[in-house]
C-alpha positions in Angstrom: 0.0 0.0 0.0 1.7 3.3 -1.0 2.1 6.1 1.5 -0.2 8.9 0.4 0.9 11.2 3.2 4.1 12.7 1.7 5.3 15.9 3.4 7.6 16.9 0.6 5.6 19.8 -0.8 7.7 22.8 -1.8 5.1 25.1 -0.2 6.6 24.2 3.3 9.7 26.3 2.4 7.5 29.4 2.8 7.3 28.7 6.5 10.9 29.9 6.8 9.8 33.4 5.8 8.2 34.3 9.2 11.2 32.9 11.0 13.9 34.7 8.9 12.3 38.1 8.5 12.2 39.1 12.3 15.8 38.1 12.6 16.9 40.9 10.3 17.7 43.8 12.7 18.1 46.4 9.9 14.3 46.3 9.5 13.5 47.7 13.0 16.7 49.7 13.7 15.0 53.1 14.1 12.3 54.8 16.0 10.7 56.3 13.0 8.2 56.1 11.3 5.7 55.9 14.0 2.1 54.7 13.6 -0.6 56.0 15.9 2.2 57.2 18.2 3.9 53.8 18.5 7.5 53.6 17.3 8.4 51.3 14.4 9.6 48.5 16.6 6.3 47.9 18.3 4.0 48.0 15.3 6.5 46.0 13.3 6.1 43.2 15.8 2.4 43.1 15.0 3.2 43.0 11.3 5.5 40.0 12.0 2.6 38.2 13.6 0.3 39.0 10.7 3.1 37.7 8.3 3.3 34.4 10.3 -0.5 33.9 10.3 -0.8 34.8 6.6 2.1 32.5 5.6 0.8 29.6 7.7 -2.7 30.0 6.3 -1.4 30.1 2.7 0.8 27.0 3.2 -2.1 25.1 4.9 -4.5 26.0 2.1 -2.0 25.0 -0.6 -1.0 21.6 1.0 -4.3 20.3 2.4 -5.8 17.4 0.7 -9.4 16.1 0.5 -10.0 14.8 4.0 -12.4 11.9 4.4 -14.2 11.7 7.7 
């Protein structure tokens, strides 16, 4: 019986994006611009969360298969 649960999809490489992007200090190395009075560092953290959620959702949608219940 062949194994139909292969986890070798190239879409999984996208999951490295939300890990690598926050590790780049040049992105948040200043206090400006501010958004609603919050310095760049703080609202960029929220943007990193949105990036992670969006990337995870995209990878999930592209790799899910028809699930039988």
